[in-house]
N, C-alpha and C positions, 0 to 999 in steps of 0.2 A: 504493499499500500505505500503511496507516495506521500514523501512530508508534507504537512500544511505549512502554508505560509504563517509567519510569526507574527500575530496581532498583539500592538504594545497599547498597554491599559491607557485609557484616556487621562487617568490622574497624573501621568508622569510629569511633564513639564507644565509651569503655569504661564499663564497669559500668552498661549499660543495664538498665532494668526493664521500660520501656514502648515497645513496637514499633509504631512510628506511620506512617501513609501520609497523604501531603499529595494531596488532588485538587481541582484548580482550573484553568481554562482558561487565565488570565492569568498568564504567564510571570514577570512582576514580582510577582505576589502569592504565587506558590509560593516564589520566591527569599526574599521577606521573611518567610515563615514559616518556611523553613527556617533562615534568620539568627536569628530569634528564639528558635527551639526549641534552636540551638546553645548557649545559655545555660541550657539545663534538663537538667541531668546524668542525669536519670533516664529521657530521651527518646532513643530511637534512631530516626531517619527511615528506613524502609526501601524506600519506593518512594514516585516522585511520577508523577500522572497528570494528563494535560492534558483528558480526558474521560471520560464515563460508564462507556461499555464497557470501557476500559482500568482505570478503578478497580474494576470487578467482577472482571476478570481478576487484579489484584493483589492484592486481598481473599483470593480462593481461592488463589493462589500463595504469598503471603507470610504469611498468616494474623496480621494484626496485632491488637496488643490496643487501638489507638485510631485512629479516623479522623477528619482534619479535612476536611470535605467543603463544597465549594461548591455552591450550589443551582442556579445557571445554569450549565449546561455543555452541550456539544455532545454527540450521541448519546442520553444518557440524562441528565436532570438530577437534583439529589441526591436527591429522594424516589423516584425510578424506580429509582435504584441500590440504595437500602435494600429495595425491593419484589423484587429480584432475588437477595437474600442472605437464607440461612434463619437461625433463631434460633441454631442451633448454631454458625454461622461469624461471626456479628454482633459486631463490635467495639463499642467505646464511641464515640459520634459526637458530634462537636462541629460544629454546621453552621458555615460562615461565608460571609457574604453583604454586600453594599453596601446591602440594602435590608431594612427592618424588618417588612415586610408578611407575611413569611414565618414570622415567629417563632411564632404560635399554631400553625400546622400542623407546624412542626418539633417542638415538645415533644408534640404529639399522636402523632408519629412515634416518641416515647421518645428524642429526642436528651438528650444529657447536659448540653448548653450550646449558646448561639447568639452567636457573635462578629460584631460589625459591622466592616467595613472603613470606615478604616485601622485595623489592627489595633494593639492597645495593649498593651505588654510586661506590664504587671500584670494587665491583665484577661487575658490569655493564660495567665499562671502561676496564676492564680486557678481556671481551666478545667482546667489540668493538674494541680493537685492533687486536684481533684474526680475527675478521671480514674483518677488513682492510687488513691484510696480505693476507687472501685467495682470495679477491677482485683482488688485484693486481697481485698475481700470475696467476690468470684465464687471466686476461688481458695481461699479459706479454706472457702466452702459446700461446694465440691467435696470436698475432705479430709474436713469434718465428715459428709457423707452416707456417705462409703465408711466412716469409723468406725462410726458408729450402724448400717450393715447388718452390720460383722461382730460387733458386741456385740450385735445381734439373735439372730444366729446362735448364738452363744455361750451366750447366757442361755437359750435355746429348747431346748439339747441336741440338737438335731436336726442332721444333717448331710445335708443333700438333694444328691441327684446331678442335676446341671442336664443338660440335654438341649440339645447344640447342633447347628446346621444343620452338614451335611457338604457339601453343594452347593446352589446357588442355580437356580432357573429365571428365566431373563431372556428376556423378547420384545424383539427389537430387529429393525428393518427387515424387518418381515415374517416372521422366522424365530424360533424358541425354541431359546436356547442354555442346555445345562447345564453348568454353571460350577462346577467344583470348587473348593473354598475353597481348597486348598493352591496351587492356581494363581494365587492374589492375591497382589501383591507389596505393594499398600498400596491403603487406600481414603481416600478425601476428601469431604467434604461439597460438594454443589453444588446449591444451593437447596432445594428439596423433595425432592431425590433424593440419593443417593452414587454416585461415580463409582468403578468397579472395575478398577484398573489392573493387569495381568498381565505387563506388560512390552513385549509387542509389540502388544496390544489394549487397549482399556477399553469399559466397558459402563455405561450409566447405569440404575441400578436404584431405583424408586420406593420409598424408603426414608429415615428422618432417620438421622444419625450415631449417636445416642443409642439408637435402637430396633436398629439393626444391631448395634452393639456387644454389646447383651444376648443376640443369636444366635450370637455368635462364642466359641470355646473360649478363654477367657483364657491358657492355657497356650500357644497359636499366634498369638494375635493380641494386640497391646497397643495402647491409645490414647495417644499422646503429646503430642495437642493437642486442644482441643475441637473442630476439624474435620478429624482426620485419625488413622488407624489403620494401623498396619504389621505385616506378617508377621514373626514372630520369626525364622524360618528365613532370611528374605532380608537380615537384618541383618549387614553386614560388619565395621562399625566405629562407635563414637560419638567425636565431636569436641567437646571443651569449649569453648563460646563465651562470651560476656558473660553475668553474674549467674547463673550456674548453670544457664544454657540448655545444650542439647547439640544438635548437629546429627547425625542419624542417616543413614548411609551404607550403602545397600544394594548388594549384589553387582553389580548391573547400573550402579553408579554415579551412581543417581539420590540426590540430597540432601533430606532431611526435616527441619523444624524440630521439635525436641521443647521446649515451653515448660515453665517452671519449676513450674506447678502440676501437671503430669503426669509430672513426672521422676521420682516416688516408684513411679509403675508401672513403668518399666525397672528400677530397684533392686529391687523385690520380685522381678520376674521373673528377673534375673540372680544374684539372692542375693548381692550383693556392694556394697561402698561405692565410688563412684567420682564 
């Protein structure tokens, strides 16, 4: 049975702004990166992965803001890992490698930076600063888009009544399943699909997380992360963690991460400050 990726407890560092995953098949390389990142107060390492498959799993499970990704790994190499990840769930990527011949291909894959081993503290710090700027830009742009959409509606004087889906038709294993939206507990991005989780079952549905969020009634479903949507009726409690983030706990006991960029969605929905 393959080794699972190592999830780092969220209590680890305080004041974290950047959730990071380290992916490298060399244990010593992972340890050195973890030690160097320990001096970066804005960074929290949430998982470590020794191969490509576990890296993909960790990205979807931990929803990081940044990925330090080795190129040569078992199962899937670094480029193949990125091919498995949809744009909605893609973190800022910093490639790490002992070889410089992959640099051009790395930047063609829209990597933020390319670090050569052995790692240098100052060079890593510069890459982290660049990642921090890009992450904040992404969060600010999402907020700006929501404000502009609201202003457009106000200025037009129109109050359109949106039409939202009440159920989805899913083809799976030779069957056609009619799934009522109220049965869905949470939705997560899965490459070019979304995974609809009902508690006991889950279904892959060919749609991006952004597109399906437009089809859902915002009074029933709220987006809490760029790759996660939750059914409001299933929320049991909210647990505050570092840097204004929250853990959303469902009645089933499932814990989901609400990132800072989407916290206002919960605040608007609940109509209270927390």
